[in-house]
C-alpha positions in Angstrom: 32.3 16.0 40.7 32.4 12.4 40.2 28.0 12.8 40.8 28.4 15.5 38.0 30.5 12.9 35.9 28.0 10.4 36.6 25.1 12.3 36.1 25.9 13.7 32.9 27.7 9.9 31.7 24.1 8.9 32.0 22.1 11.6 30.8 24.6 11.5 27.4 24.0 7.1 26.9 20.3 7.3 28.3 20.1 10.9 26.0 20.4 9.1 22.7 17.2 6.6 23.0 14.9 8.7 23.8 12.7 10.1 21.6 12.0 14.1 21.8 9.5 16.1 19.5 12.4 16.9 17.4 13.0 13.1 16.6 12.4 11.3 13.8 9.5 9.0 16.0 7.9 11.8 16.6 7.7 13.3 13.4 4.2 13.9 11.3 3.9 12.5 8.6 4.0 14.9 5.9 0.8 15.6 4.1 0.1 15.6 0.7 -1.7 18.4 -0.5 -2.3 17.9 -4.1 -1.2 15.9 -6.8 0.8 17.6 -9.0 2.9 19.4 -5.4 3.7 15.4 -5.0 7.6 14.8 -5.2 7.4 11.7 -5.6 3.8 10.6 -6.9 5.1 7.3 -7.1 6.9 5.9 -4.6 3.4 7.6 -2.9 1.5 5.4 -4.7 3.4 2.3 -4.9 3.4 2.6 -0.9 -0.3 3.4 -0.4 -0.8 0.3 -2.7 1.7 -1.8 -1.1 -1.0 -2.7 2.0 -3.4 -4.0 0.1 -1.2 -7.0 -1.4 0.2 -7.4 2.5 -1.8 -7.3 4.4 -2.7 -10.3 6.2 -6.8 -9.7 6.3 -8.8 -8.7 3.9 -10.3 -5.5 6.4 -6.5 -4.1 6.5 -6.2 -4.5 2.4 -9.4 -3.0 2.4 -7.8 0.0 4.3 -5.4 1.1 1.7 -8.6 1.1 -0.3 -11.0 4.3 -1.3 -14.2 3.5 0.1 -12.3 -0.2 0.9 -15.1 -0.8 3.4 -17.8 -2.0 0.2 -15.4 -4.5 -0.9 -14.0 -6.5 2.1 -16.7 -9.5 0.7 -14.7 -9.2 -2.6 -11.0 -9.0 -0.8 -12.1 -12.3 0.8 -13.5 -14.4 -1.5 -10.9 -13.6 -3.7 -7.8 -14.0 -1.7 -9.4 -17.6 -1.0 -10.1 -18.5 -4.7 -6.6 -17.2 -5.4 -5.2 -19.6 -2.4 -7.4 -22.5 -3.6 -5.7 -22.2 -7.3 -1.6 -22.0 -5.6 -1.6 -18.2 -6.9 -0.6 -17.3 -2.9 0.4 -19.0 0.0 1.3 -17.9 3.6 5.1 -17.6 2.3 4.9 -15.6 -0.5 3.3 -12.1 -1.9 2.7 -10.9 -4.9 3.8 -7.4 -5.1 3.4 -4.1 -7.3 6.3 -2.6 -9.1 7.0 -0.6 -11.8 4.5 2.4 -11.7 4.1 5.0 -12.7 2.2 7.7 -12.2 -0.2 11.0 -14.1 -1.9 13.5 -12.0 -6.0 14.0 -13.1 -6.1 17.0 -11.5 -5.7 18.3 -7.7 -6.4 14.7 -5.9 -6.4 12.6 -8.3 -4.0 10.3 -10.2 -4.1 7.6 -13.1 -1.0 5.1 -13.0 0.5 1.8 -14.6 1.9 -1.1 -13.0 3.6 -4.9 -13.0 3.1 -7.5 -10.3 5.6 -9.0 -8.9 5.1 -12.5 -7.9 6.1 -15.2 -5.3 8.3 -12.7 -3.6 9.1 -14.4 -0.1 8.0 -12.8 3.1 9.0 -10.5 4.7 9.4 -8.0 1.5 12.8 -6.5 2.8 13.5 -4.7 -0.4 10.9 -4.2 -4.1 11.9 -6.3 -6.1 12.9 -4.6 -9.5 10.6 -6.1 -11.8 7.4 -8.2 -12.4 5.9 -10.6 -15.0 5.1 -7.7 -17.6 1.7 -6.9 -17.1 0.7 -3.3 -18.4 -2.7 -3.0 -15.3 -3.6 0.4 -14.9 -5.6 1.9 -12.3 -6.5 4.7 -10.2 -5.8 6.9 -6.9 -7.6 9.1 -5.2 -5.5 12.0 -2.5 -7.9 11.4 0.2 -7.2 13.5 3.6 -3.6 13.9 2.4 -2.9 10.4 2.3 -3.2 8.5 -1.8 -6.1 6.0 -1.3 -6.1 3.1 -4.3 -9.8 3.4 -6.1 -12.4 0.3 -5.0 -12.7 0.4 -8.7 -8.9 -0.1 -9.5 -9.3 -2.9 -6.9 -12.0 -4.7 -8.3 -10.5 -4.6 -12.0 -7.2 -5.9 -10.6 -9.8 -9.1 -8.8 -11.2 -9.4 -12.5 -8.0 -9.8 -14.6 -7.3 -12.4 -12.3 -8.4 -16.2 -14.2 -9.1 -17.5 -11.1 -11.6 -15.0 -9.9 -13.2 -13.3 -13.1 -16.1 -13.4 -12.1 -15.6 -11.5 -8.3 -14.6 -9.0 -10.2 -17.3 -7.4 -11.5 -19.5 -8.3 -8.9 -17.0 -6.8 -6.6 -17.2 -3.5 -9.4 -21.0 -3.4 -8.9 -20.7 -2.8 -5.5 -18.3 0.0 -5.3 -20.7 2.3 -7.5 -23.7 1.1 -5.4 
C-alpha cells in the first residue's frame, strides 16, 4: 500500500510540471484566416510590429517585416544612425502603441500608430501612451501571420530626422 501511495504522490507531483499535448506548452499558434475574422486585429498588428523595435539585430528586426530581407541593410544603417544621434540605447526601446487597424481586404490591413520613446528594457508592459505621432502603416497576412510591410518600415525610417535619406533608399530596395 505504501508503494502505491508513493507512486501516486510522485505521479501527481511530476504530472503538474509535465507538458502534455493538451497543455499550453504544446498549443499551436492559431493561424489567422482573414483580416475580417481577426477578432484581435489591433493587438495582433501590434504583436507583429513589436519585434521590429525590440529585435537585437537587423536580421531579427527584419524577420517581422514582409520581404524584410530586402531592407535589412537599411534597418541596420538606420539603427546605427539613431544610436549615434542619441535616439536609442541598449537600456531603452521605442515601442509601437495606440494601434488602430482596419481591414483592406482578406489579407491586408492599414493601421495608424504612435510611438512610445525611451521605454526601459526589458519591456514588461505595453506603454499606455506615445508621444503624439500620427503615423500610418500597412500589414499583410502571410501564412496565417501578420507581417508589417517593408514600405511601412521604410516610411518610418524616412520620418526620423536622423535617417531621412535612408528612408528613400530603403523604399527603392523594397520596391526593387
